[in-house]
KOLVEXDO-959905 format. One record per residue (C-alpha): z, y, x. Coordinates in steps of 0.001 Angstrom, whole numbers, padded with zeros to 6 digits, always signed. Layout:
! residues N
ZYX...
! end
This chain:
! residues 646
+067363+028695+105508+066459+030293+102169+069757+029158+100625+071650+030594+103606+069812+033920+103215+070616+034088+099494+074287+033344+100171+074330+036071+102830+072857+038625+100399+075405+037696+097724+078246+038058+100251+077063+041489+101416+076641+042636+097823+080156+041449+096953+081616+043354+099911+079744+046488+098826+080991+046201+095229+084554+045683+096464+084356+048767+098692+082791+050810+095919+085687+049994+093594+088043+051785+095990+086059+055010+095822+085368+055196+092114+085841+058955+092128+082982+059392+094601+079637+058589+093076+077533+058353+096213+077535+057942+099966+075217+060527+101569+072873+059214+104222+072141+062210+106452+074144+062831+109601+074477+065816+111917+074811+065883+115700+077620+063390+116272+078960+064069+112796+079515+061826+109798+076837+060054+107729+078806+061158+104663+078478+064874+105344+076497+066600+108136+079284+069194+108403+082170+066744+108848+083312+064138+111364+085275+062189+108759+084436+058689+107553+085896+058407+104050+083697+055348+103507+086023+053605+105998+089415+055256+105389+089915+057930+102752+092613+060539+102120+094282+060290+098710+097026+062924+098943+098166+065816+101148+101765+067047+101582+102129+070189+103678+105370+071482+105159+104621+074645+107105+106344+077732+108432+104462+081054+108610+105123+082794+111921+103756+086347+111755+104769+087217+115310+102682+084397+116791+100128+084439+113940+100368+080704+113386+101475+078111+110874+103542+075268+112329+105073+072145+110865+103619+068914+109644+101299+067356+107118+101749+063952+105493+098417+062335+104701+098288+059462+102232+095361+057261+103178+093616+054178+101848+091478+051741+103787+088122+051269+102120+087113+048751+104769+090064+046410+105214+089449+045953+108946+089229+049673+109738+091284+050505+112809+090878+054277+112953+091209+057336+110750+088827+060174+111577+089793+063735+110647+088297+067192+111119+090174+069768+113179+089400+073121+114751+091609+074733+117399+094702+072849+116224+097493+071899+118616+098468+068325+117710+101962+067423+118930+102444+063907+117557+101228+061492+114895+103252+058650+113443+103375+056279+110488+105721+057806+107936+107492+054663+106736+108131+052991+110076+108273+056054+112321+105928+054267+114720+103918+056659+116874+100161+056336+116599+097719+056933+119414+095175+059675+118830+092314+061410+120572+090733+064833+120143+087048+065051+121019+085412+068008+122690+084511+070590+120032+080986+071053+118727+080522+074823+118250+081845+075967+114879+082320+072383+113634+085487+071910+115673+086796+068611+117077+087003+065065+115812+090558+063739+115609+090622+059947+115871+093897+058235+114945+094323+054572+115843+095477+052400+112943+096944+048899+113065+093954+046675+112172+096141+044301+110176+098241+047020+108580+098589+047758+104858+095643+049075+102828+097577+052190+101820+100067+054126+103925+101171+057634+104953+100715+059183+108385+102539+062331+109463+101052+064873+111883+103143+067491+113655+100968+070417+114669+100411+074146+114758+097420+076367+114155+095757+078769+116560+096240+082542+116225+092438+082628+115954+092156+080057+113169+088814+080686+111482+090253+080013+108019+093009+082637+108244+093163+086417+108357+096398+087844+109769+097001+091512+108996+099490+093858+110594+101534+096124+108301+099201+099005+109179+096239+097039+107783+097820+096621+104349+098078+099024+101433+101850+099328+101707+101954+099734+105522+105397+098055+105624+104866+094289+105756+102397+091890+107367+099993+089783+105351+098005+086577+105772+095398+084961+103560+093045+082025+103832+089359+081447+103212+088468+077783+103730+085007+077590+102186+082825+076217+103601+084424+074209+106435+087395+076247+107670+090194+074134+106174+090089+072106+109415+091341+075175+111303+094599+075060+109312+095007+071423+108214+093880+068237+109957+091971+066703+107083+088728+065176+105862+087124+068578+105515+084297+067620+103201+083864+068222+099456+083061+064513+099242+086844+063921+099401+089066+065316+096635+092846+064954+096713+095936+066263+095028+098231+068283+097258+101806+069475+097512+103171+072151+099835+106482+073546+101023+105957+076904+102728+108647+078958+104473+108013+082672+104890+109984+085685+106125+112432+087030+103576+110915+089796+101453+107471+088212+101356+105954+086057+098626+103749+083005+099085+101168+081973+096498+098700+079088+096627+095891+077391+094710+098558+075344+092966+101506+075783+090622+104659+077220+092189+107515+075296+090599+110400+076648+092685+111440+079140+095357+114743+079750+097101+116294+081224+100224+116164+078756+103098+119740+078040+104139+121422+080018+101395+122213+083668+100739+121367+086028+103579+118738+083724+105014+115875+085267+106963+113455+082789+105390+112364+081968+101871+111011+078605+100748+108243+078131+098152+107213+074796+096645+103746+074192+095182+102102+071296+093357+098415+070758+092592+098111+067662+090412+094334+067786+090014+092261+066424+092920+090351+069139+094776+088273+069332+097972+089883+070766+101100+087947+074044+100867+089848+074893+097663+093284+074716+099274+094318+078358+099602+097319+080436+100570+098280+084103+100705+101566+085599+101905+102517+089235+101634+104575+091854+099852+103096+090800+096529+103868+091777+092961+102407+090472+089719+101629+091691+086219+100944+089565+083170+097386+089997+081888+097308+087123+079418+099219+084099+078105+098208+082006+081140+097276+084683+083666+098893+087097+086076+097265+089437+088548+098849+089598+091998+098477+092231+094692+100441+094723+096713+102374+097105+094481+100118+100017+095451+097179+098540+093513+098735+096032+091103+098640+098312+088038+095023+099297+088677+094210+095605+089042+095987+094751+085793+093880+097350+083983+090641+096204+085591+091106+092538+084662+092711+092943+081250+089898+090989+079574+090426+087825+081612+091743+085769+078686+088688+086648+076578+086439+085460+079386+088488+082296+079821+088368+081411+076132+084636+082035+076011+084147+079741+079009+086113+077032+077178+083797+077372+074177+080857+076650+076466+082334+074140+078916+085278+072413+077247+089049+072549+077862+090439+074451+080848+092481+071806+082701+094153+073834+085466+097062+075338+083507+097290+078770+085145+094457+081185+085822+095906+083875+088072+094080+086464+090165+094946+087829+093592+093427+091151+094648+093229+090866+098416+093068+093504+101147+089593+094911+101912+088832+092449+104747+088331+089607+102260+084646+088726+102847+083557+087629+099370+083436+089038+095874+085659+086245+094708+086803+082774+095673+087436+080265+092925+090638+078699+094266+092156+076639+091420+094973+078363+089542+094537+081434+091772+091181+083173+092100+090943+085486+095108+088995+088705+094465+087900+091666+096543+089388+095132+095948+085789+096419+095749+085913+095276+092109+088436+098007+091279+085908+100494+089959+088352+102039+087475+086165+101317+084439+086006+097484+084371+082305+097685+085156+082539+095024+087874+084962+092668+086120+082153+090237+085336+082743+088771+088790+085816+087190+087197+083539+085458+084674+081767+083911+087645+084996+082652+089214+086282+081394+085858+083066+079393+085472+083827+077647+088756+086813+076042+087024+084220+073583+085735+081263+074077+088067+082520+073373+091575+086216+072804+091064+086022+070130+088356+082560+068770+089274+081896+069349+092969+078892+069129+095280+079325+066078+097536+078437+068167+100561+077048+071634+101168+073447+070445+101167+073928+070276+097388+075690+073645+097115+073378+074706+094271+075263+072259+092027+078236+074611+092403+076601+078006+092350+073510+077504+090187+075624+076099+087357+078193+078865+087857+075579+081613+087528+074276+079991+084348+077737+079772+082765+078701+083277+083928+075676+084745+082178+076293+082733+079049+079802+084234+078957+078299+087727+079324+075838+086978+076531+078647+086041+074171+081065+088834+075113+078420+091562+075477+074932+090806+074178+071835+088715+074922+070049+091769+076316+072626+092080+079078+072628+088321+079727+068903+088378+080418+069105+091671+082265+071626+090177+084717+069389+087118+085177+066316+089278+085792+068277+091350+088304+069250+088135+090060+065589+087136+090224+064738+090374+092040+067531+089736+094550+066226+086197+095026+062712+087480+095708+064031+089969+098262+066007+087224+100003+063073+084807+100162+060813+087527+101555+063414+088329+104214+064045+084701+105171+060381+083692+104904+058658+081760+102138+058375+078677+104356+062002+078767+105479+063597+075392+104601+066858+077208+103800+065133+078591+100689+065035+075078+099223+067573+074205+096548+068587+071051+098398+068732+071840+102104+069056+069734+105226+072149+070882+107123+071771+068499+110049+072966+070603+112958+073174+073707+110745+076502+075350+109928+076886+075958+106161+077690+079622+106848+074287+080003+108520+072626+078626+105387+074512+080904+102990+072333+083150+100784+071662+083908+097120+069145+081032+096952+071508+078338+095599+072902+080891+093154+069761+082417+091694+067133+079751+092287+069643+077206+091015+070316+079249+087885+066583+079651+087223+066079+075902+087534+068853+075170+085039+067499+077788+082671+064111+076079+082944+065685+072658+082282+067422+074144+079242+064139+075470+077864+062348+072144+078443+064748+070256+076167+064785+072831+073387+067198+075617+074309+070958+076255+074424+071733+074411+071185+070673+071161+072864+071536+071946+076466+075089+073229+076009+076409+069998+074412+074838+068217+077382+076693+070572+079758+080034+069733+078154+079221+066028+078430+078227+066499+082078+081508+068251+082929+083525+065595+081118+081644+062675+082671+081892+063856+086269+085220+065709+086206+087348+065152+089317+084288+063747+091126+081892+064866+093844+078219+064268+093170+074731+064795+094549+071613+066280+093038+070286+062786+092318+073385+062060+090224+072729+065159+088140+069028+064385+087794+069681+060814+086638+072246+062031+084114+069875+064681+082759+066964+062267+082447+069067+059576+080777+070452+062047+078226+067044+063521+077392+064920+060397+077761+063670+060959+074195+062207+064372+075117+058624+063893+076318+058510+067304+077994+060918+066224+080754+058173+063982+082162+056378+067117+083355+059305+068521+085377+058296+068796+089014+061666+067863+090508+060266+067586+094010+058912+071125+094010+061972+072668+092422+064465+070900+094689+062751+070329+098017+060030+072980+098371+060879+076286+100063+059964+079668+098666+059774+081053+095171+060609+078990+092072+057576+077186+090605+058325+078559+087123+059702+081990+086199+061202+082030+082695+060628+084777+080155+063351+087409+079966+064409+089883+077332+063181+093099+078965+064967+095658+076769+067191+097035+079526+064631+096448+082275+062024+098671+080590+064428+101612+080562+065062+101173+084300+061351+100857+085002+060724+104132+083190+063451+105890+085203+062068+104452+088420+058525+105571+087602+059679+109092+086868+061621+109236+090128+058866+107807+092332+056173+110064+090848+058366+113187+091074+057291+115541+093863+060864+116448+094784+060071+120170+094486+059963+120684+090739+062999+120105+088534+064435+116606+088685+062943+114578+085783+066304+113458+084352+068548+115275+081894+072296+114920+081657+071729+112858+078511+069415+110553+080481+072122+110004+083058+074776+109368+080406+072542+106893+078568+072318+104447+081461+074736+101540+081553+076355+101004+084932+074370+097771+085279+071148+099691+084678+071950+102288+087326+072575+099452+089789+069219+097928+088856+067468+101289+089171+068834+101721+092687+067696+098210+093564+064194+099106+092401+064229+102220+094567+065199+100062+097563+062045+098019+096927+059864+101175+097043+058676+102942+100153+061250+105315+101710+061773+108488+099702+062118+112031+101013+065599+113198+101855+065177+116241+099599+064529+113942+096636+067518+111815+097521+069835+114811+097786+068889+116024+094313+069148+112522+092857+072593+112086+094434+073805+115330+092899+072366+114591+089442+073887+111117+089240+077154+112181+090938+076816+109444+093542+079045+111105+096143+082148+110452+094063+081199+107063+092619+083844+104321+092903+081581+101468+091905+080950+099526+095139+077676+098024+093894+076269+101516+093396+077665+102917+096646+076276+100008+098659+072769+100415+097270+072790+104175+097680+073748+103848+101331+070916+101350+101841+068461+103775+100270+069680+106572+102547+069369+104452+105694+065954+103229+104617+064805+106856+104362+066390+107686+107749+068860+110117+106234+071077+110751+109243+074000+111999+107146+074329+108458+105778+074882+106797+109162+078482+107915+109586+079166+107566+105867+077994+103954+106078+079998+103215+109220+083138+104708+107663+082714+102596+104543+082130+099436+106566+085489+099942+108265+087096+099882+104806+085042+097062+103272+084801+093535+104646+082721+092042+101859+079743+090137+103313+077448+091054+100436+077633+094701+101524+078416+094499+105219+075587+092272+106390+072667+094170+104764+074114+097526+105801+074650+096444+109388+071109+095030+109440+069768+098346+108128+071688+100239+110808+070390+097865+113471+066768+098200+112336+066840+101983+112896+066861+102872+116580+068886+106040+115903+071808+104065+114444+071484+100724+116272+073944+101322+119089+076423+103026+116774+076342+099931+114576+076950+097642+117560+079794+099842+118802+081372+099920+115365+081152+096145+115072+082745+095597+118468+085567+098015+117637+086328+096439+114273+085428+092747+114569+089046+091737+115194+089921+093122+111759+087161+091088+110089+087474+087618+108608+085938+085067+110956+082974+084243+108718+081893+087898+108624+082362+088529+112353+080475+085305+113105+077460+086108+110925+077331+089788+111910+077194+088845+115581+073923+087084+114794+072600+089923+112615+073206+092331+115490+071598+089955+118022+074866+089635+119937+074860+085825+119796+072409+083071+119088
! end
């Protein structure tokens, strides 16, 4: 019996090793599952431990009248378990017409499950149990006009007012609304795409465009674009935009794209992109993606930026006219290594993307600007983190670095916690081993070791501990508390307070001012503040008790806040006005929210409007009138902020 048991263990181990060899690019198999979802990722139905996607080939037509994409996708797949008889994919509101094996043309049976809320439906495709280990299946399908990963704009909603526009936003799990796929960052594939669009429009993607031509020859009503992405990426990084787009060169490997009405302003704003890119390479190692282009999207884009490979999407709220908000590009550039090259295995480990990105972004700022500003930005992030944790609750499990997303949509877990708490943890780990001169070579080694892979927090921890095993101080790191305890970080690092002290002095003078005597700031005082310091000062005022409207009026006039173009300043000033129940700011806020779809601004401002009984119904009415013009992720989260859905 003992011999039989030993033989059984050896056999099981051999099967495991054989399976593991097929998924060498994936360094772990997560163990937590959601409600009816996969054990690999609580946000996905897919089972890449059974059958895994290895390549995606899209052939789609953009139909602006119906607001859909239609066509087919060829999925190259590999059986990890040789007796697997089904391929499981993620979908959401897709109309599946037929599925067949590419080589033989044999139709394959399939079944769509009932959807689970925002997670969509499981698509199960029957596979021949004795078929080959690797093969290609082709799926004919079309998207829904309400696809959560797409924003369709009428000509009137664009800057030029002449042509329609569509753009995607697939992070976190919206790729399934456009492509039947294994919609989990655990799976990374190369992809190729052929996209046909109405003549006069341009398609761009998170890939290299190697050709374009009229479809059917001269005079065709359609134009065909071909794209290739030869570096494996997760599904959430597949991206597309189609519109009346123009480009300007801003560096030897970069263009900025947008509608012609804003393209020159965008080219000016992001002229320093190559400097940021080279500085990132000094810190992280070679940039492997070839192109680094930028697309300035219409105002309904819900994020500051999205790090799509080869083509970062950015919000037009960055166009301040003085390059004061261009550091967002440093953040997205950093993602070329932290997230795109080395990826979190699922969104429970999202801090591996964003914490590392914040660290690298601020290192870039430190090199291009100065160490004072690097620490000032980090300190500012700490204050935002504290505000977020207080709002969510210190015992809220979503304030952990590693969260449990069983039954929780990643969008519902989104906050600054993985960004700022993650960055503080990495800064602490850097200090423990002796500072940047020791930690930065480790970072480059980390990026090189795990490039093209998806990993978990445990993978990072093991790599860190093995590389610094000779450093006794790492034995005192409380990994459990940092990673799995909610609330504030257990250790707050020291910061250079040079810029902070100036802001604190300004804040003290403002708070102690009676509002009747002369305002305690001269024109020279105003001119001496960096834009980043004014933003920080306003954030400090938000943290104070509400100020009198008379004081706010005089402050607004002195600092010329009525005419400010900087969205970070405008957003904070509106919050201060609403907090002080300044009725003039209600309509001003509502008007701005119609123009701006960025979640960072919209959600706090809508919450502030909702919290004041005078503006609550106006906020709800405004939301209902404008939600169809919002990207799905913003409309979805705002409906909860405004208590319109549970």
